[in-house]
N, C-alpha and C positions, 0 to 999 in steps of 0.2 A: 524584616530586619529587627523590628522591635520585639517580636515574639521570640526571636533567637536570643536577644539580650536578656529577656525575662527568664528564659530557660537556663541560661548560663548562670545568672544570679541565683536562681533556685538551687541549682546543683552546688554552687559554692556555699550557700547557706547550709544545705544538708550535709555537705562534707565537713564543715566547721563544727556543726552540732554533733556529728558522729565522732569526730576526733575528741571533743570534750567529753562525751559519754564514755569513750574508751579510757581516757585518763582517769575519770571518776571511778570507773570499774576497777582499774589497777590499784588506785588508792584504797578503795574499800577492801580489796583482797589483802593488802598490806595490813590494814586495821584488823581484819578478821584473824590473820595469823598472830598478830600481837595479842589480841584478846584471848586466843586459845593458849598462848604461852602464859599469860597472866593466870588463866584458869588452872593451868597445870602447876602453878606455884612460882613461876619466874616473875617476881615483882619488879625486877630491874628492867623490864622491857618497856621501851618508850616508842612513840610514833611522832616523828617530827613533821610538821606541816608548815607550808609557807602561808603568808598572810592572805594571799588570794586563792588558796585551795578551798574547795568546797567541803573538805572533811575537817577543817580547822576547829569546828565546834564539837566534834566528837572527841 
């Protein structure tokens, strides 16, 4: 029973980390598109980030 609980906990942790990585990947793709627009001359392009987003420093 104890081994089963550990496995469930590990699966939950891995799922949470995978979801966070997926969100960061999406955010980085948005930043990439915005930077490409700025490079093309669209200086009005902005990226909004929440206080807890990992991309807020970019």
